[in-house]
ChimeraX commands (.cxc) that place a marker at each C-alpha (Angstrom):
marker #1 position 13.44,7.59,8.87 radius 0.5
marker #1 position 15.76,4.91,8.03 radius 0.5
marker #1 position 13.93,3.18,4.91 radius 0.5
marker #1 position 14.45,-0.54,4.37 radius 0.5
marker #1 position 15.30,-0.77,0.93 radius 0.5
marker #1 position 13.23,-3.58,-1.51 radius 0.5
marker #1 position 15.07,-6.07,-3.59 radius 0.5
marker #1 position 12.99,-6.98,-6.58 radius 0.5
marker #1 position 14.14,-9.77,-8.73 radius 0.5
marker #1 position 12.10,-10.33,-11.84 radius 0.5
marker #1 position 11.99,-13.20,-14.40 radius 0.5
marker #1 position 11.15,-13.63,-17.85 radius 0.5
marker #1 position 11.84,-15.37,-21.03 radius 0.5
marker #1 position 15.42,-15.00,-23.21 radius 0.5
marker #1 position 15.37,-15.75,-26.83 radius 0.5
marker #1 position 15.35,-19.51,-26.84 radius 0.5
marker #1 position 12.37,-19.34,-24.12 radius 0.5
marker #1 position 14.19,-20.10,-21.37 radius 0.5
marker #1 position 13.44,-18.86,-18.06 radius 0.5
marker #1 position 16.14,-16.23,-16.50 radius 0.5
marker #1 position 16.34,-13.19,-14.33 radius 0.5
marker #1 position 15.86,-9.89,-16.52 radius 0.5
marker #1 position 16.14,-7.54,-13.32 radius 0.5
marker #1 position 17.73,-7.62,-9.66 radius 0.5
marker #1 position 17.75,-4.63,-8.32 radius 0.5
marker #1 position 16.49,-2.24,-5.30 radius 0.5
marker #1 position 13.19,-0.64,-6.13 radius 0.5
marker #1 position 13.73,3.14,-6.71 radius 0.5
marker #1 position 9.79,4.03,-6.41 radius 0.5
marker #1 position 9.49,5.22,-2.68 radius 0.5
marker #1 position 7.17,7.83,-1.51 radius 0.5
marker #1 position 8.04,9.60,1.62 radius 0.5
marker #1 position 7.54,12.40,3.35 radius 0.5
marker #1 position 9.68,14.13,6.29 radius 0.5
marker #1 position 6.77,14.75,8.43 radius 0.5
marker #1 position 5.13,11.31,8.31 radius 0.5
marker #1 position 7.01,8.04,9.65 radius 0.5
marker #1 position 5.90,5.80,6.38 radius 0.5
marker #1 position 7.62,5.14,3.00 radius 0.5
marker #1 position 5.28,3.50,0.58 radius 0.5
marker #1 position 7.42,1.66,-1.89 radius 0.5
marker #1 position 5.95,0.52,-4.92 radius 0.5
marker #1 position 7.10,-2.96,-6.68 radius 0.5
marker #1 position 5.26,-3.68,-9.64 radius 0.5
marker #1 position 1.91,-1.94,-11.19 radius 0.5
marker #1 position -0.03,-4.07,-14.13 radius 0.5
marker #1 position -3.02,-2.18,-16.26 radius 0.5
marker #1 position -5.52,-5.15,-16.23 radius 0.5
marker #1 position -6.28,-8.59,-15.24 radius 0.5
marker #1 position -5.71,-11.25,-16.74 radius 0.5
marker #1 position -2.08,-9.40,-16.63 radius 0.5
marker #1 position -0.02,-9.16,-20.07 radius 0.5
marker #1 position 3.02,-11.75,-18.81 radius 0.5
marker #1 position 5.74,-9.75,-20.60 radius 0.5
marker #1 position 4.47,-6.50,-19.22 radius 0.5
marker #1 position 7.51,-4.01,-17.36 radius 0.5
marker #1 position 5.56,-3.34,-14.15 radius 0.5
marker #1 position 8.01,-1.08,-13.11 radius 0.5
marker #1 position 7.53,1.27,-16.21 radius 0.5
marker #1 position 4.14,2.11,-15.20 radius 0.5
marker #1 position 5.56,3.35,-11.39 radius 0.5
marker #1 position 7.87,6.08,-13.21 radius 0.5
marker #1 position 4.46,8.07,-13.47 radius 0.5
marker #1 position 3.67,10.43,-10.66 radius 0.5
marker #1 position 3.08,8.69,-7.41 radius 0.5
marker #1 position -0.72,7.21,-6.69 radius 0.5
marker #1 position -2.16,5.70,-3.45 radius 0.5
marker #1 position -4.31,3.30,-5.86 radius 0.5
marker #1 position -4.01,1.45,-8.30 radius 0.5
marker #1 position -4.95,2.52,-12.04 radius 0.5
marker #1 position -8.42,1.35,-12.76 radius 0.5
marker #1 position -8.88,-2.00,-13.45 radius 0.5
marker #1 position -4.90,-2.64,-12.51 radius 0.5
marker #1 position -3.02,-4.07,-9.61 radius 0.5
marker #1 position -0.16,-2.54,-7.39 radius 0.5
marker #1 position 2.27,-4.20,-5.15 radius 0.5
marker #1 position 3.44,-2.12,-2.73 radius 0.5
marker #1 position 5.38,-2.90,0.78 radius 0.5
marker #1 position 5.24,0.08,3.32 radius 0.5
marker #1 position 7.28,0.56,6.56 radius 0.5
marker #1 position 5.45,2.19,9.24 radius 0.5
marker #1 position 8.03,3.69,11.53 radius 0.5
marker #1 position 6.27,4.27,15.35 radius 0.5
marker #1 position 4.23,6.92,15.43 radius 0.5
marker #1 position 4.84,10.02,17.58 radius 0.5
marker #1 position 2.59,10.75,20.60 radius 0.5
marker #1 position 1.27,13.91,18.50 radius 0.5
marker #1 position 0.43,12.69,15.57 radius 0.5
marker #1 position -3.03,11.84,16.33 radius 0.5
marker #1 position -3.47,16.05,17.54 radius 0.5
marker #1 position -2.18,16.90,13.76 radius 0.5
marker #1 position -4.65,18.19,11.31 radius 0.5
marker #1 position -2.58,17.85,8.27 radius 0.5
marker #1 position -4.25,14.59,7.21 radius 0.5
marker #1 position -6.02,16.11,4.18 radius 0.5
marker #1 position -2.34,17.70,3.14 radius 0.5
marker #1 position -0.63,14.27,3.29 radius 0.5
marker #1 position -3.80,12.79,0.91 radius 0.5
marker #1 position -3.41,15.50,-1.37 radius 0.5
marker #1 position 0.58,14.95,-1.86 radius 0.5
marker #1 position -0.26,11.35,-2.63 radius 0.5
marker #1 position -3.19,12.50,-5.09 radius 0.5
marker #1 position -5.64,11.07,-3.02 radius 0.5
marker #1 position -7.27,14.12,-1.87 radius 0.5
marker #1 position -10.50,12.20,-2.23 radius 0.5
marker #1 position -9.80,9.18,-0.71 radius 0.5
marker #1 position -9.39,10.96,2.68 radius 0.5
marker #1 position -11.95,10.95,5.49 radius 0.5
marker #1 position -12.58,14.11,7.07 radius 0.5
marker #1 position -13.53,14.50,10.35 radius 0.5
marker #1 position -12.25,10.71,11.28 radius 0.5
marker #1 position -10.92,9.72,14.35 radius 0.5
marker #1 position -7.43,9.54,12.90 radius 0.5
marker #1 position -6.02,12.27,10.90 radius 0.5
marker #1 position -4.87,10.06,8.31 radius 0.5
marker #1 position -8.36,7.53,7.89 radius 0.5
marker #1 position -8.91,6.96,3.96 radius 0.5
marker #1 position -10.77,4.99,2.29 radius 0.5
marker #1 position -9.63,3.66,-1.07 radius 0.5
marker #1 position -11.97,1.68,-3.95 radius 0.5
marker #1 position -9.66,-1.12,-3.82 radius 0.5
marker #1 position -9.52,-4.73,-2.34 radius 0.5
marker #1 position -6.34,-4.83,-0.36 radius 0.5
marker #1 position -4.37,-8.01,0.51 radius 0.5
marker #1 position -1.96,-6.98,3.36 radius 0.5
marker #1 position 0.77,-9.40,4.56 radius 0.5
marker #1 position 2.47,-8.35,7.99 radius 0.5
marker #1 position 6.16,-9.29,7.15 radius 0.5
marker #1 position 7.63,-7.46,10.39 radius 0.5
marker #1 position 6.78,-5.91,13.76 radius 0.5
marker #1 position 3.63,-5.22,14.40 radius 0.5
marker #1 position 0.66,-2.49,13.64 radius 0.5
marker #1 position -2.70,-1.24,14.72 radius 0.5
marker #1 position -5.41,-1.16,12.19 radius 0.5
marker #1 position -8.29,1.50,12.73 radius 0.5
marker #1 position -11.40,1.10,11.31 radius 0.5
marker #1 position -14.60,3.63,11.77 radius 0.5
marker #1 position -15.54,1.90,15.96 radius 0.5
marker #1 position -12.87,-0.43,16.24 radius 0.5
marker #1 position -8.93,-1.00,16.69 radius 0.5
marker #1 position -7.23,-4.22,15.45 radius 0.5
marker #1 position -3.94,-5.19,16.08 radius 0.5
marker #1 position -2.02,-7.61,13.58 radius 0.5
marker #1 position 1.36,-8.82,13.63 radius 0.5
marker #1 position 4.00,-10.82,11.92 radius 0.5
marker #1 position 2.51,-13.50,9.82 radius 0.5
marker #1 position -1.16,-12.00,10.04 radius 0.5
marker #1 position -3.37,-11.18,7.04 radius 0.5
marker #1 position -5.71,-8.12,6.53 radius 0.5
marker #1 position -8.27,-8.36,3.54 radius 0.5
marker #1 position -9.93,-5.04,3.69 radius 0.5
marker #1 position -12.91,-4.08,1.07 radius 0.5
marker #1 position -12.87,-0.53,0.60 radius 0.5
marker #1 position -13.16,0.45,4.29 radius 0.5
marker #1 position -12.72,3.73,5.93 radius 0.5
marker #1 position -9.20,2.73,7.46 radius 0.5
marker #1 position -6.05,4.47,9.09 radius 0.5
marker #1 position -2.65,2.56,10.77 radius 0.5
marker #1 position -1.23,3.43,13.67 radius 0.5
marker #1 position 2.14,1.83,14.89 radius 0.5
marker #1 position 1.98,2.49,18.48 radius 0.5
marker #1 position 5.11,-0.01,19.24 radius 0.5
marker #1 position 8.67,1.17,19.56 radius 0.5
marker #1 position 9.85,-1.26,15.97 radius 0.5
marker #1 position 8.98,-0.40,12.72 radius 0.5
marker #1 position 6.15,-2.36,10.67 radius 0.5
marker #1 position 6.70,-3.98,7.16 radius 0.5
marker #1 position 3.32,-4.79,5.16 radius 0.5
marker #1 position 3.15,-5.56,1.99 radius 0.5
marker #1 position 0.18,-4.97,-0.10 radius 0.5
marker #1 position -1.50,-6.25,-3.29 radius 0.5
marker #1 position -4.07,-3.59,-4.25 radius 0.5
marker #1 position -6.61,-4.61,-6.97 radius 0.5
marker #1 position -8.98,-2.04,-7.87 radius 0.5
marker #1 position -12.57,-2.60,-7.34 radius 0.5
marker #1 position -15.80,-0.85,-7.61 radius 0.5
marker #1 position -18.81,-0.59,-4.74 radius 0.5
marker #1 position -21.47,-1.50,-7.80 radius 0.5
marker #1 position -19.58,-4.55,-8.74 radius 0.5
marker #1 position -20.25,-5.99,-5.27 radius 0.5
marker #1 position -21.43,-9.71,-5.14 radius 0.5
marker #1 position -23.81,-10.47,-2.79 radius 0.5
marker #1 position -22.00,-12.23,0.89 radius 0.5
marker #1 position -22.22,-16.18,0.84 radius 0.5
marker #1 position -23.13,-17.56,4.17 radius 0.5
marker link #1:1,2 radius 0.2
marker link #1:2,3 radius 0.2
marker link #1:3,4 radius 0.2
marker link #1:4,5 radius 0.2
marker link #1:5,6 radius 0.2
marker link #1:6,7 radius 0.2
marker link #1:7,8 radius 0.2
marker link #1:8,9 radius 0.2
marker link #1:9,10 radius 0.2
marker link #1:10,11 radius 0.2
marker link #1:11,12 radius 0.2
marker link #1:12,13 radius 0.2
marker link #1:13,14 radius 0.2
marker link #1:14,15 radius 0.2
marker link #1:15,16 radius 0.2
marker link #1:16,17 radius 0.2
marker link #1:17,18 radius 0.2
marker link #1:18,19 radius 0.2
marker link #1:19,20 radius 0.2
marker link #1:20,21 radius 0.2
marker link #1:21,22 radius 0.2
marker link #1:22,23 radius 0.2
marker link #1:23,24 radius 0.2
marker link #1:24,25 radius 0.2
marker link #1:25,26 radius 0.2
marker link #1:26,27 radius 0.2
marker link #1:27,28 radius 0.2
marker link #1:28,29 radius 0.2
marker link #1:29,30 radius 0.2
marker link #1:30,31 radius 0.2
marker link #1:31,32 radius 0.2
marker link #1:32,33 radius 0.2
marker link #1:33,34 radius 0.2
marker link #1:34,35 radius 0.2
marker link #1:35,36 radius 0.2
marker link #1:36,37 radius 0.2
marker link #1:37,38 radius 0.2
marker link #1:38,39 radius 0.2
marker link #1:39,40 radius 0.2
marker link #1:40,41 radius 0.2
marker link #1:41,42 radius 0.2
marker link #1:42,43 radius 0.2
marker link #1:43,44 radius 0.2
marker link #1:44,45 radius 0.2
marker link #1:45,46 radius 0.2
marker link #1:46,47 radius 0.2
marker link #1:47,48 radius 0.2
marker link #1:48,49 radius 0.2
marker link #1:49,50 radius 0.2
marker link #1:50,51 radius 0.2
marker link #1:51,52 radius 0.2
marker link #1:52,53 radius 0.2
marker link #1:53,54 radius 0.2
marker link #1:54,55 radius 0.2
marker link #1:55,56 radius 0.2
marker link #1:56,57 radius 0.2
marker link #1:57,58 radius 0.2
marker link #1:58,59 radius 0.2
marker link #1:59,60 radius 0.2
marker link #1:60,61 radius 0.2
marker link #1:61,62 radius 0.2
marker link #1:62,63 radius 0.2
marker link #1:63,64 radius 0.2
marker link #1:64,65 radius 0.2
marker link #1:65,66 radius 0.2
marker link #1:66,67 radius 0.2
marker link #1:67,68 radius 0.2
marker link #1:68,69 radius 0.2
marker link #1:69,70 radius 0.2
marker link #1:70,71 radius 0.2
marker link #1:71,72 radius 0.2
marker link #1:72,73 radius 0.2
marker link #1:73,74 radius 0.2
marker link #1:74,75 radius 0.2
marker link #1:75,76 radius 0.2
marker link #1:76,77 radius 0.2
marker link #1:77,78 radius 0.2
marker link #1:78,79 radius 0.2
marker link #1:79,80 radius 0.2
marker link #1:80,81 radius 0.2
marker link #1:81,82 radius 0.2
marker link #1:82,83 radius 0.2
marker link #1:83,84 radius 0.2
marker link #1:84,85 radius 0.2
marker link #1:85,86 radius 0.2
marker link #1:86,87 radius 0.2
marker link #1:87,88 radius 0.2
marker link #1:88,89 radius 0.2
marker link #1:89,90 radius 0.2
marker link #1:90,91 radius 0.2
marker link #1:91,92 radius 0.2
marker link #1:92,93 radius 0.2
marker link #1:93,94 radius 0.2
marker link #1:94,95 radius 0.2
marker link #1:95,96 radius 0.2
marker link #1:96,97 radius 0.2
marker link #1:97,98 radius 0.2
marker link #1:98,99 radius 0.2
marker link #1:99,100 radius 0.2
marker link #1:100,101 radius 0.2
marker link #1:101,102 radius 0.2
marker link #1:102,103 radius 0.2
marker link #1:103,104 radius 0.2
marker link #1:104,105 radius 0.2
marker link #1:105,106 radius 0.2
marker link #1:106,107 radius 0.2
marker link #1:107,108 radius 0.2
marker link #1:108,109 radius 0.2
marker link #1:109,110 radius 0.2
marker link #1:110,111 radius 0.2
marker link #1:111,112 radius 0.2
marker link #1:112,113 radius 0.2
marker link #1:113,114 radius 0.2
marker link #1:114,115 radius 0.2
marker link #1:115,116 radius 0.2
marker link #1:116,117 radius 0.2
marker link #1:117,118 radius 0.2
marker link #1:118,119 radius 0.2
marker link #1:119,120 radius 0.2
marker link #1:120,121 radius 0.2
marker link #1:121,122 radius 0.2
marker link #1:122,123 radius 0.2
marker link #1:123,124 radius 0.2
marker link #1:124,125 radius 0.2
marker link #1:125,126 radius 0.2
marker link #1:126,127 radius 0.2
marker link #1:127,128 radius 0.2
marker link #1:128,129 radius 0.2
marker link #1:129,130 radius 0.2
marker link #1:130,131 radius 0.2
marker link #1:131,132 radius 0.2
marker link #1:132,133 radius 0.2
marker link #1:133,134 radius 0.2
marker link #1:134,135 radius 0.2
marker link #1:135,136 radius 0.2
marker link #1:136,137 radius 0.2
marker link #1:137,138 radius 0.2
marker link #1:138,139 radius 0.2
marker link #1:139,140 radius 0.2
marker link #1:140,141 radius 0.2
marker link #1:141,142 radius 0.2
marker link #1:142,143 radius 0.2
marker link #1:143,144 radius 0.2
marker link #1:144,145 radius 0.2
marker link #1:145,146 radius 0.2
marker link #1:146,147 radius 0.2
marker link #1:147,148 radius 0.2
marker link #1:148,149 radius 0.2
marker link #1:149,150 radius 0.2
marker link #1:150,151 radius 0.2
marker link #1:151,152 radius 0.2
marker link #1:152,153 radius 0.2
marker link #1:153,154 radius 0.2
marker link #1:154,155 radius 0.2
marker link #1:155,156 radius 0.2
marker link #1:156,157 radius 0.2
marker link #1:157,158 radius 0.2
marker link #1:158,159 radius 0.2
marker link #1:159,160 radius 0.2
marker link #1:160,161 radius 0.2
marker link #1:161,162 radius 0.2
marker link #1:162,163 radius 0.2
marker link #1:163,164 radius 0.2
marker link #1:164,165 radius 0.2
marker link #1:165,166 radius 0.2
marker link #1:166,167 radius 0.2
marker link #1:167,168 radius 0.2
marker link #1:168,169 radius 0.2
marker link #1:169,170 radius 0.2
marker link #1:170,171 radius 0.2
marker link #1:171,172 radius 0.2
marker link #1:172,173 radius 0.2
marker link #1:173,174 radius 0.2
marker link #1:174,175 radius 0.2
marker link #1:175,176 radius 0.2
marker link #1:176,177 radius 0.2
marker link #1:177,178 radius 0.2
marker link #1:178,179 radius 0.2
marker link #1:179,180 radius 0.2
marker link #1:180,181 radius 0.2
marker link #1:181,182 radius 0.2
marker link #1:182,183 radius 0.2
marker link #1:183,184 radius 0.2
marker link #1:184,185 radius 0.2
view
């Protein structure tokens, strides 16, 4: 897998209160395993909302990789999904993959795709490049560059059935089922 580097430009204030660039570098926080055509690049994490404005969200990423943000926090991530090998749906190692990410409890066993999972988050996914199929419990939704997915704690998996990589930017926001507000009509 040829992992696309992600440049992160961070701004802040100098001693005189003037805006300036505090860092400009490629993210080094990449989670990838050779047996899976997916690379997760974490760009920033904040511990709570409202966010402390001068908090260095890169420092929070130096801890062991986690799929979800910290309780009450937010995480920014770019995920590269390379084309999925035809044999992927025959694999039974989904639980092992999520265990490697510290997310074994988020894996959905006996699902229709080996990488089906569910997080206690509201996720804003913006497809930057390519296309991909989002699998839910009983339906597939094809999304392409420019499309946005707002996922609210649902079972899901991603399957790149095409021939080109797909890049999606995710803003992951911690959530709780018991904090759900009634739907407005």
